[in-house]
C-alpha positions as CSV (number, residue, x, y, z in Angstrom):
1,M,-0.1,0.1,-0.3
2,T,1.7,3.3,-0.8
3,G,-0.9,5.8,1.0
4,E,-2.6,6.9,-2.0
5,S,-5.4,4.7,-2.4
6,E,-8.7,5.2,-1.0
7,D,-10.0,3.7,2.7
8,V,-13.6,3.2,3.4
9,S,-14.2,6.6,4.5
10,G,-13.5,8.0,0.7
11,S,-10.2,9.5,1.5
12,V,-7.7,9.5,-0.8
13,D,-4.3,10.8,1.6
14,G,-5.0,7.7,3.6
15,G,-7.3,9.6,6.3
16,R,-4.8,12.0,7.8
17,R,-6.6,14.9,9.7
18,G,-5.4,18.3,8.7
19,P,-5.5,21.1,11.2
20,L,-8.3,23.5,11.9
21,G,-6.2,26.2,10.8
22,E,-5.2,25.0,7.5
23,I,-9.2,24.0,6.6
24,A,-10.1,28.1,8.0
25,R,-7.2,29.1,5.2
26,L,-8.0,26.6,2.6
27,F,-12.6,27.8,3.1
28,L,-11.6,31.3,3.7
29,R,-9.7,31.7,0.6
30,L,-12.7,29.7,-1.6
31,G,-15.2,32.3,0.4
32,V,-13.3,35.2,-1.3
33,V,-13.0,34.2,-5.1
34,A,-16.6,31.8,-5.3
35,F,-18.4,33.5,-7.8
36,G,-20.7,32.3,-10.2
37,G,-23.5,30.0,-8.2
38,P,-23.9,26.6,-6.5
39,A,-22.3,24.7,-9.6
40,A,-19.3,27.0,-9.8
41,H,-18.3,26.1,-6.1
42,I,-18.8,22.6,-6.4
43,A,-16.9,22.9,-9.6
44,M,-13.7,24.7,-7.4
45,M,-14.3,22.0,-5.0
46,E,-13.6,19.2,-7.1
47,D,-10.2,21.3,-8.1
48,E,-9.1,21.7,-4.9
49,F,-10.1,19.1,-2.5
50,V,-10.2,15.9,-5.1
51,V,-7.3,17.0,-7.8
52,R,-5.3,18.9,-6.2
53,R,-5.3,17.9,-2.3
54,R,-7.0,14.8,-2.5
55,W,-9.1,15.1,0.3
56,V,-11.3,12.6,-1.0
57,G,-11.8,10.4,-3.7
58,R,-14.3,11.3,-7.0
59,E,-16.8,8.6,-7.1
60,H,-17.0,9.8,-2.7
61,F,-16.9,13.2,-3.6
62,L,-19.8,12.8,-6.3
63,D,-21.7,10.8,-3.8
64,L,-21.4,13.7,-1.4
65,V,-22.7,16.4,-4.0
66,G,-25.6,13.7,-4.5
67,A,-26.0,13.6,-1.1
68,T,-26.9,17.4,-0.5
69,N,-30.2,17.3,-2.4
70,L,-31.3,15.3,0.0
71,I,-31.6,17.8,3.2
72,P,-32.9,21.3,2.7
73,G,-30.0,24.2,2.6
74,P,-27.5,26.0,0.4
75,N,-26.2,22.9,-1.7
76,S,-22.3,24.3,-2.2
77,T,-22.5,25.9,1.2
78,E,-23.0,22.2,2.9
79,M,-20.5,20.7,0.4
80,T,-17.2,22.6,2.3
81,M,-19.2,21.4,5.5
82,H,-19.2,17.7,4.4
83,L,-15.4,18.0,3.2
84,G,-14.7,20.0,6.5
85,Y,-15.9,16.6,8.4
86,E,-14.1,14.4,5.9
87,R,-10.9,15.7,6.9
88,A,-11.6,16.9,10.4
89,G,-14.8,15.7,12.2
90,W,-17.4,17.7,13.6
91,P,-14.6,20.5,14.3
92,G,-13.6,20.4,10.7
93,L,-17.5,21.0,9.3
94,F,-18.4,24.3,11.3
95,T,-14.9,24.9,10.5
96,A,-15.2,24.7,6.8
97,G,-18.7,26.0,7.0
98,A,-18.2,29.1,8.7
99,S,-14.9,30.0,7.1
100,F,-16.5,29.5,3.7
101,I,-19.9,31.8,4.5
102,L,-17.4,34.6,6.6
103,P,-16.5,36.6,3.5
104,A,-19.8,36.7,1.9
105,V,-21.8,37.9,5.2
106,T,-18.8,40.4,5.8
107,L,-19.3,42.0,2.4
108,T,-23.1,41.7,2.9
109,A,-23.1,43.7,6.3
110,G,-20.9,46.4,4.7
111,L,-22.7,47.0,1.3
112,A,-25.9,46.9,4.0
113,W,-24.7,49.7,5.8
114,L,-23.6,51.7,2.7
115,Y,-27.1,51.1,1.3
116,V,-29.1,51.9,5.1
117,R,-26.5,55.2,4.8
118,Y,-26.7,56.5,0.9
119,G,-29.4,54.0,-0.5
120,A,-31.9,56.9,-1.2
121,L,-29.3,59.2,-2.9
122,P,-29.2,60.0,-6.6
123,E,-25.8,58.9,-6.9
124,V,-26.5,55.1,-6.0
125,E,-30.5,54.7,-7.2
126,P,-29.3,55.0,-10.9
127,F,-26.8,51.7,-10.6
128,L,-29.6,49.8,-8.6
129,V,-32.2,50.7,-11.1
130,G,-30.2,48.9,-14.1
131,I,-29.3,45.9,-11.6
132,K,-32.6,44.6,-10.8
133,P,-33.4,43.9,-14.3
134,A,-30.5,42.1,-14.5
135,V,-31.3,39.8,-11.2
136,I,-34.5,39.1,-12.8
137,V,-32.8,37.6,-15.7
138,I,-30.0,35.7,-13.2
139,I,-33.4,33.7,-12.0
140,A,-34.5,33.8,-14.7
141,G,-31.6,31.6,-15.7
142,A,-31.2,29.4,-12.5
143,L,-35.3,28.9,-13.1
144,W,-34.4,27.0,-16.6
145,R,-31.3,25.2,-16.0
146,L,-32.8,23.8,-12.6
147,G,-36.3,23.3,-14.7
148,R,-34.7,21.2,-17.0
149,Q,-33.0,19.1,-14.9
150,A,-36.1,18.6,-12.7
151,V,-39.1,18.2,-15.0
152,T,-38.6,14.7,-15.6
153,G,-41.9,13.5,-16.4
154,W,-45.7,15.1,-17.0
155,R,-46.8,14.8,-13.5
156,L,-43.3,15.8,-12.3
157,G,-44.3,18.9,-14.6
158,V,-47.5,19.5,-13.2
159,I,-46.7,19.3,-9.6
160,G,-44.7,22.0,-10.4
161,L,-47.1,24.0,-11.9
162,A,-49.3,23.6,-9.5
163,V,-46.9,24.7,-6.9
164,G,-46.9,27.8,-8.8
165,A,-49.7,28.6,-9.0
166,A,-50.6,28.4,-5.9
167,S,-48.3,30.5,-4.9
168,L,-49.5,33.1,-7.4
169,F,-53.1,32.4,-5.8
170,G,-51.7,33.6,-2.0
171,T,-50.7,30.2,-0.2
172,N,-47.6,30.5,2.0
173,E,-44.5,29.2,0.3
174,V,-43.8,26.8,2.8
175,T,-47.1,25.1,2.9
176,A,-46.8,25.0,-1.3
177,L,-43.5,23.5,-0.9
178,L,-44.5,20.9,2.0
179,V,-47.6,20.1,0.3
180,G,-46.1,19.4,-3.3
181,G,-43.5,17.8,-2.0
182,I,-45.4,14.9,0.3
183,V,-48.4,15.2,-2.3
184,G,-46.0,14.4,-4.9
185,M,-43.9,11.7,-3.7
186,V,-47.3,9.8,-3.1
187,W,-48.2,10.5,-6.6
188,L,-44.8,9.0,-7.9
189,R,-44.9,6.0,-6.0
190,V,-48.7,4.6,-6.4
191,S,-48.7,6.4,-10.0
192,G,-49.0,2.6,-11.9
193,S,-52.7,1.7,-9.9
194,P,-55.4,3.0,-11.9
195,K,-57.5,3.4,-8.8
196,T,-55.6,6.0,-7.2
197,D,-55.1,9.7,-8.2
198,T,-53.7,10.9,-5.7
199,A,-52.5,14.5,-7.6
200,A,-56.5,15.5,-8.1
201,R,-57.5,14.6,-4.9
202,F,-55.0,16.0,-2.9
203,L,-53.6,19.0,-5.0
204,P,-56.5,21.3,-4.5
205,I,-55.2,22.1,-1.3
206,L,-52.6,24.2,-2.6
207,F,-55.5,26.5,-3.9
208,Q,-57.2,27.3,-0.5
209,D,-58.3,30.6,0.0
210,S,-55.3,32.0,2.5
211,T,-56.5,35.7,1.7
212,A,-57.8,35.9,5.7
213,V,-54.4,34.3,6.9
214,A,-52.2,36.7,4.6
215,A,-54.6,39.8,5.5
216,G,-53.8,38.6,9.4
217,A,-50.2,38.5,9.3
218,A,-50.0,41.6,7.5
219,A,-52.4,43.5,9.8
220,A,-50.0,41.7,13.0
221,G,-47.0,43.2,11.0
222,A,-48.5,47.1,10.5
223,G,-46.9,49.6,12.6
224,V,-45.6,47.0,15.1
225,A,-42.0,47.5,15.9
226,V,-39.7,44.3,14.4
227,S,-38.9,41.8,16.9
228,T,-35.3,40.3,16.8
229,W,-36.1,37.2,17.9
230,K,-39.1,37.3,15.0
231,L,-36.6,38.0,12.2
232,G,-34.3,35.1,13.4
233,L,-37.2,32.6,13.8
234,F,-38.4,33.5,10.3
235,F,-34.9,32.9,8.5
236,L,-34.4,30.1,11.4
237,K,-37.9,28.7,9.3
238,I,-36.8,29.4,6.0
239,G,-33.0,27.5,6.5
240,A,-34.7,24.6,8.0
241,I,-36.7,24.0,4.7
242,L,-35.6,25.6,1.5
243,Y,-35.1,22.6,-0.7
244,G,-33.2,23.6,-4.4
245,S,-31.0,26.7,-5.4
246,G,-30.0,29.8,-2.9
247,Y,-32.4,31.4,-5.7
248,V,-35.5,29.7,-3.9
249,L,-34.6,32.1,-1.1
250,V,-36.7,35.0,-3.1
251,A,-39.4,33.0,-3.1
252,F,-40.0,33.1,0.9
253,L,-39.0,36.3,1.4
254,E,-41.5,37.8,-1.1
255,G,-44.0,36.1,0.4
256,G,-43.2,36.1,3.8
257,L,-41.4,39.9,4.5
258,V,-43.2,41.6,1.5
259,N,-46.7,40.1,1.8
260,D,-47.1,38.9,5.3
261,Y,-44.8,41.0,7.6
262,G,-44.6,44.3,5.4
263,W,-41.4,44.6,6.6
264,L,-40.0,45.1,2.9
265,T,-41.2,46.4,-0.2
266,E,-40.9,44.6,-3.2
267,G,-37.9,47.1,-4.4
268,Q,-36.1,47.0,-1.0
269,L,-36.2,43.1,-1.8
270,L,-35.1,43.2,-5.4
271,D,-32.3,45.9,-4.1
272,A,-31.2,43.0,-1.6
273,I,-30.9,40.5,-4.1
274,A,-29.0,42.8,-6.0
275,I,-26.7,43.6,-3.8
276,G,-25.9,40.0,-2.9
277,Q,-24.7,39.6,-6.0
278,F,-21.9,41.7,-5.7
279,T,-20.6,39.5,-3.3
280,P,-18.7,36.0,-3.9
281,G,-20.1,33.0,-1.4
282,P,-23.6,31.5,-0.8
283,V,-26.5,33.2,-2.4
284,L,-28.0,33.0,1.3
285,S,-25.9,35.6,2.4
286,T,-28.5,38.2,1.3
287,S,-30.4,37.2,4.7
288,T,-27.6,39.3,6.0
289,F,-28.5,42.3,4.1
290,I,-31.8,41.8,4.7
291,G,-31.7,41.8,8.7
292,Y,-29.5,45.2,9.0
293,L,-32.3,47.1,6.4
294,V,-35.1,45.2,9.0
295,D,-33.4,45.6,12.1
296,G,-29.7,46.9,11.9
297,P,-26.9,45.0,13.1
298,A,-28.4,43.1,15.5
299,G,-31.1,41.7,12.9
300,A,-28.1,40.7,10.5
301,V,-26.5,38.6,13.1
302,V,-29.5,36.9,13.7
303,A,-31.0,36.3,10.6
304,T,-27.5,34.8,9.2
305,L,-27.4,32.6,12.2
306,G,-30.7,31.3,11.4
307,I,-30.9,30.4,8.0
308,F,-27.3,29.2,7.8
309,L,-27.7,27.0,11.3
310,P,-30.4,24.7,10.4
311,S,-27.1,22.9,7.3
312,F,-24.9,22.3,9.9
313,F,-26.9,19.8,12.0
314,F,-28.4,18.6,9.1
315,V,-25.0,17.7,8.0
316,L,-23.9,16.8,11.6
317,I,-26.9,14.2,12.0
318,L,-27.2,12.9,8.4
319,N,-24.0,12.5,7.1
320,P,-23.9,9.0,8.4
321,I,-26.8,8.1,7.1
322,I,-27.2,9.5,3.5
323,P,-26.2,5.9,1.9
324,R,-29.3,4.2,2.7
325,L,-31.4,7.0,2.2
326,R,-30.2,7.7,-1.1
327,E,-31.3,4.2,-1.6
328,S,-34.9,4.7,-0.9
329,V,-37.4,4.9,-3.5
330,W,-39.7,6.7,-1.1
331,A,-37.2,9.5,-0.2
332,S,-36.1,9.6,-4.0
333,A,-39.2,10.2,-4.9
334,F,-40.0,12.9,-2.1
335,L,-36.8,14.6,-3.6
336,D,-37.7,14.8,-7.1
337,A,-41.6,16.4,-5.7
338,V,-39.7,18.8,-4.0
339,N,-37.0,19.7,-6.1
340,V,-39.9,20.5,-8.7
341,A,-41.8,22.4,-6.4
342,A,-39.2,24.6,-5.5
343,V,-39.0,25.7,-9.2
344,G,-42.4,26.4,-9.4
345,L,-41.8,28.7,-6.5
346,M,-39.0,30.2,-8.4
347,L,-41.3,30.9,-11.6
348,A,-43.9,32.4,-9.6
349,V,-41.9,34.9,-8.1
350,T,-40.1,35.7,-11.3
351,I,-43.6,36.6,-12.4
352,E,-43.7,39.2,-9.3
353,L,-41.0,40.6,-9.6
354,A,-40.8,41.8,-13.1
355,R,-44.4,42.7,-13.1
356,A,-42.7,45.6,-10.3
357,T,-39.2,46.2,-12.2
358,L,-40.5,46.4,-15.5
359,T,-42.3,49.3,-15.8
360,S,-39.8,51.8,-17.7
361,L,-37.8,51.9,-20.8
362,P,-34.6,51.7,-19.6
363,A,-35.6,48.6,-17.7
364,A,-36.1,46.9,-20.9
365,V,-33.6,47.8,-22.0
366,V,-31.3,46.4,-19.3
367,I,-33.3,43.2,-19.2
368,V,-32.8,42.5,-22.7
369,A,-29.2,43.1,-23.1
370,A,-28.5,40.8,-19.9
371,A,-30.9,38.5,-21.4
372,V,-28.7,38.3,-24.4
373,A,-25.5,38.4,-22.3
374,F,-26.7,35.6,-20.2
375,F,-28.4,32.9,-23.0
376,R,-26.4,33.6,-25.7
377,F,-22.6,34.7,-24.3
378,R,-23.1,32.8,-21.1
379,L,-21.6,35.9,-19.2
380,G,-21.4,35.2,-15.2
381,A,-23.9,36.5,-12.4
382,P,-21.0,39.3,-11.6
383,W,-20.9,40.4,-15.1
384,L,-24.3,40.9,-15.9
385,V,-25.1,42.7,-12.3
386,G,-22.0,45.0,-13.5
387,G,-23.3,45.3,-17.0
388,G,-26.5,46.6,-15.1
389,A,-25.0,49.0,-13.0
390,L,-23.6,50.6,-16.0
391,L,-26.2,50.7,-18.2
392,G,-28.8,52.3,-15.2
393,W,-26.2,54.9,-14.5
394,M,-26.0,55.6,-18.5
395,A,-29.6,55.9,-18.8
396,S,-29.9,58.6,-15.6
397,L,-27.1,60.4,-17.7
398,I,-29.3,60.4,-21.0
399,A,-32.2,61.2,-18.7
């Protein structure tokens, strides 16, 4: 044996345990340069920790990538936790995850402070006017890619459209996601029986009139000071049930913070998403920005902790049993249904944000230019956001 062959844990370096300082340094560096979204992040990790450092074998790395889809939370961030766990157990898990998140939330908090201080000034507003349409294109691009992957049959297509329509009609996003996942799981598993039409029986649950509930929540939030703990619990709930891409976060934020509580406007939500695109690392660092807008530094801290903490514990608890979960046909069906339900939520929020944004000629020009840049020339999110900001600024000079 040379010490380079894989052991039973999947490590190719013979199971050596690296110091936590090494883990912190490597994942801090990754967090600084990790632009481009989860797929790009995971590609960077494969190059760094499979090819270059040989922490895990490629087959085991792919198993970990698949495992992240079985639990809620941001996929690429959870991959850093898996790799940290493989290298140094649970201390490595927490060190890797926190180090990867830290650059993004630090930069986002700084941008939030600048936004609160200067965001309403003419010098900043033209840039944000151009960025908002570009963000819609970014979300639409993620929607297109995830939709092609998630909708592998007509039943999944029906589930996704039903969840999206339910969201547009006012159903709570968490309810729509979970009901879509459970109903879809049952329907996919029993679809071979001609006597059972589970979807026909249960999908109407998603369309129950939730106007009274939403109105009551909005009335409760109107005119009442924001509770720091209520804000933290809101993001903790999101972190505990957020399946799919980080962009699905937009659907939950729009439904909860804009429609139910009234803590943000549609414009502020788009600003938060747009400014979040300037930072590397996980998209969920947008929660830091929103927390700061709603409740200052304390809000930024509790929102960040709330949305990321569940992922640490999900990875810690589920890592040992992931192989058995992946072999379960019911767990696989639930995952398929939840993924397509998440795509449906993204579709609904994209429609809502487009309605709120495309109200002027400059916005229309930016969204067309961003769409061409994204779909034709494959430019990444930082280029789209930067280009949108530039076009917005140029439009302000012409006006």
